[in-house]
N, C-alpha and C positions, 0 to 999 in steps of 0.2 A: 170567050167560052167559059161558062160557069156550070157547075154542078156535074153530076154523074149522068152519062148518056142513058137513054131509055133501054137500049139493048146492051147486054154485057156478055162476054164469053167466060165461061167457067170451066175448070178442069178439076177432077178429083184424082189425087195421086196417092201412091203408097207412101206412108210416112216412114222416115228412118227409124230404126230401133237401136237403142244403145243401153249400156249398163247404167243402172242407177243405184244409189245407196242412201240409207237414211242414218240418223244419228244413233240408232241402237244396233247397227251392224247388219241389218237386213239388206239384201241386194236382189236385183231382178232386172229383167229387160223391159224397158218402157219406151213409149213413143213420146219424145220430148215436145213435139209440135202438135200433139193431139188437140183438135178443135181450132187450130189456128187458120187464119186466112191470109194469104200473101197477095199483095196488090202491086200492080205496076206503079211506080212512083208518079207517073203522069196523072193517074187517077187521084192520087193524094193531093196533087197540086190543084186539080179541078175542083175537088171537094172543098178544100180550104178556101180557094178563091171565091166560091159561091157563098161561103159563110161570113165573109167580111170580117167585122170586128169579133165575131164568135169563132173564128178559125182556131183549130186545135193544132197540136204538135204533129209529129210523124206517126207514132203508134196510137192506135185508137181502139175503141170497143164499138164497132159498127152494129147497128140495130136496124132491123128491117121487118117488113111484114108483106104478106101476099094474101089476096082474096080472089078466089075464082068465082066470078059472078054466076056463071052458068053451072059450075059443078058444086058450088057451095063449100068447096075446100078452102081452108085458110091456114096459115101458120105464121108464127113470129120467130125470128132468129136473132141471136146475138153471138158475136164471135170476137176473138182477139185479132185485130188487123195489123199486119206488119208490111208496110211498103218496102220494096226492095231498093234500098238506097245504094249508092256507090260503095259506101263503107261496108255495108253488109255483104254485097256481092264480092268485094275483094277479100273479105275475112272468112268466107264460108263456101266450101265446095257445094254444099246443098243449095245455097242461095244462087250460086252461079248456074247450076243445072235448072233451078226453078225459073230464073230469069230467061235463060235460053229457050226453054219450052214456052214460057208465058208470051214472049214477044214473037216467037216463031221466026226468028231471024237466023238465016243460015250463015254462020261464021265459024271460023276455026277457034276452038277454045282448048285450053289445056285439058288433058285427060284427068277426069275426076272420079 
């Protein structure tokens, strides 16, 4: 099995909000994951396997495009891609929730 399948399932979620500060003392509430894409680690393995010697690491900057032949609509997208590795899932309640929803597996998980 190589490459990304032709059909993918996407979900748009509400981003966490947290306090942020800069070096001159300003603060505010920001969304730390703004513009990020989270991927199932299996997708990362398939993607890297299809690239052979050009395989990349875990975190990527995926780039894609769409062209609607009938509608004439098209777009290009680029995002920061973060596969949900075991280390990330263990370290972050946000990533545990994301993984649970992404895989749609019914299991008992700690309250987060």
